[in-house]
C-alpha positions, 0 to 999 in steps of 0.5 A, a space after each residue: 564732368 567725369 562720367 560717375 563710376 561704380 565702386 562695388 562693395 561685397 566683403 570689403 566693407 572700408 573706406 581704408 586701404 581699399 586699392 579699387 577705391 582709390 583708383 575710383 575715386 581718382 578716376 571720377 565721381 563715385 556711386 558706392 554700391 552693395 548688391 545683397 545677392 542673397 543666393 549667391 554661393 548655394 548652400 554657401 549663401 551667407 549664415 544667419 550670424 554672419 547676416 547679423 554682422 552685415 547688417 551693422 558693418 553696412 550701417 557703419 559703412 553708410 554712416 562712414 560715407 556719408 561724413 565723406 559727403 556720399 551715401 552707400 547705394 544699397 540693392 537687392 537682387 542677381 548681382 550682375 543684373 543689379 549691376 547692368 540696371 545701375 549702369 544704365 540708371 547712372 550712366 557710369 562708364 566703369 565698375 570698379 570692385 576688388 578681387 573675391 576668392 570664393 569659388 563662385 567669385 571668379 565665374 561672377 566677375 567675368 560675368 560682369 566683365 562681360 556684361 560690362 562690355 555689352 553696356 559700353 563700360 569697364 569692370 576693373 578688379 584690384 587686389 586689396 583682400 589678401 596679403 599675397 594673390 595666390 598665383 604668387 606664391 609657389 613651390 620651387 616647381 612652379 606647383 601650388 602649396 599643399 602644406 602651411 609651413 613651407 608655403 608661409 615660409 616662402 610668402 616672407 620671402 616675397 616682397 613686404 605687402 605695400 603700405 595700407 593707402 589712406 581713406 581717398 577723397 570721394 566725389 559725389 554724381 549729381 544725381 544719385 541712384 534710389 537706394 533701398 532701406 537695409 532695414 528692408 532685408 531683414 538681416 537681423 533675427 525677430 522672433 527669436 531674437 537669438 542675437 540678443 546681446 551680441 552688439 554689447 559684445 561686438 563693434 562692426 564696423 571699420 572703427 570697431 576694427 581699428 580700435 580691436 586691432 589696436 587694442 590687442 597690439 598695445 596689450 594682450 598680444 604680448 602673451 599671444 605666443 603661449 597664452 592663446 591656447 587658454 580660452 579663459 584668457 583674452 589673449 587672441 585677438 578676436 579680428 576675424 569677423 572684422 577680417 572676414 567682411 573686410 573692415 581691416 585689411 591683412 596688410 594694415 595688419 601686417 604693417 601695425 604688427 611690424 610696426 610693433 615689433 621695431 617699437 617692442 622687439 622683446 615682443 617679435 616672437 609673440 607678434 610673428 605666431 599672430 602673424 602667422 595666424 593670419 598667414 593661416 588665413 591667408 593659405 586656406 584662401 590660396 586653396 579654395 582659388 586653387 581647389 574650389 571644391 574644397 567646401 564640399 570635397 575632401 582633398 584626400 580621395 581616400 575619405 571618400 570611402 570614410 565610413 562616416 556615420 550619422 546618428 541625428 540624436 548625437 549630432 543634435 547633442 553636439 549642437 546643442 553643448 549636451 554631450 556630458 564633456 564640458 569643455 565640448 559642451 563649453 565651446 558649443 554654447 560660447 558658439 550659440 550664445 555669442 556667434 565665437 568660439 575660441 580657437 583651441 575650442 574650436 580644434 576640441 570640438 571639431 576633433 569631437 564630432 569627427 573622431 568621437 561621434 565618426 560624423 563627417 566633417 561637413 556636417 560640423 562645417 555646415 553648423 559653424 557657417 551659420 553659427 560663426 560671425 567669422 563663417 570665412 568660406 575657406 578657413 572653415 572649410 579647409 580648418 575642417 578638413 584639417 582636423 577630420 583628417 582629409 586635408 592635404 595638410 592635415 592633422 594626423 588621424 590618429 591624433 584625437 583630442 581627449 576632451 577631458 585632457 583638453 580641459 584640465 590642460 587649456 582650463 585648469 581653473 575651470 573659469 571658461 567652463 564654469 561660464 558657459 556650463 553653469 550647472 556644473 559650476 559648484 563642481 570642485 576643479 578635480 571633477 569640472 572636466 570629467 563630472 561622471 567620476 565625482 562621488 555621489 556626495 559630491 555631486 549633490 554638494 553641488 547640486 548636480 544630478 547627472 542625467 537631470 541635471 546635466 548629461 552623462 556622456 554620450 559616448 565613452 572616449 575610450 571606446 571612441 577613440 579606439 572606433 576612430 583609430 579603427 575606422 581610419 586605419 581601414 583607409 590605409 590599404 586604399 589607394 588615393 
């Protein structure tokens, strides 16, 4: 009988369309392993919300493997050390894995490869997390793209990604190594249980990912082109947590979407817009591979001189959804209560933090990292830089979202804002996004006393905008 091999799961918690698992299954009996290396990534080790999702995703993956006559081995500790112990314990002669793209992933994979060679084993790494490998997409002069639109245009000219592979037949080893219990890892919050109710909102795991993709393509994708900007409407896919944990491959998304375009060509433009958002995820991950300092350093060197402020009481008000600007507060409360935030509102709250409060984008990035279920390092870092103005393909510095105008344009009926800021629920639409302008009698009729039931604005929009323009304008004379 062939020697067993190890499949090392990381952010690829699925069984279908996993090239490394297919190769492992074709080699010999497979020992599926996940290692909880809780310090991996340093300051970017997994945040609290992501740990909640990880628990449930691993639980589902373990159940799925058991249905195939296999099991998921859980180990806790430093990744390379635990893999070396598993090689010794099992006699396995090869470790299979999917390539990862975080700044620490490449060095870790090189370390594992060297360790495996010392132990007389191999380490084989496969693509499977992105549509295109970062080295395969280049400008005409052979350099990496730094602007999204030409990047995605170049991607679409490449050969289409390979069709998704089915779940392979997995044989079991004669003897299983020891495994820890998932409950021992304490990934779920206890006191307080700030994730209470999340299980009714989300279904982590491969089955939930597939259902979410199919449900979106069967329905709301038809309204995605325009409807995706309105947070009260269910027109976004909500696939990002599934993609972050690899419960769904981008190839599966790609081919399912292309299939829909063939059967329903009238939905082609909406499908293409949706796929461009998959392309944005691709772009961010390519960038973090080529520029691993991205989560910590600004692309635009001028921003090392930017006059950021740090006023804890303003930052706290932003985090708690108590800024006095209803659309901003609605988004921040949605984030805290669900682990998610609508993408349009993400841009509004990020603009408010970086431009109204002149707070460093890293502060917002870190808060999102801990609170978001879909906290992908590359997308989180680059999207914050994009809004903050320091990215290579950033929004113009003079683009400062007016939170009142954004609320009135994209939540005109107030359904989203009233859901997450219920203390304003009885205000008429005219004043919902500008309660400080409501007459006293109107406020009283709605049961609102500003400063008691809901805060007054922590900054004046016009003054904040002028201060931001002055701060950004100060960079014009600085050489990059």
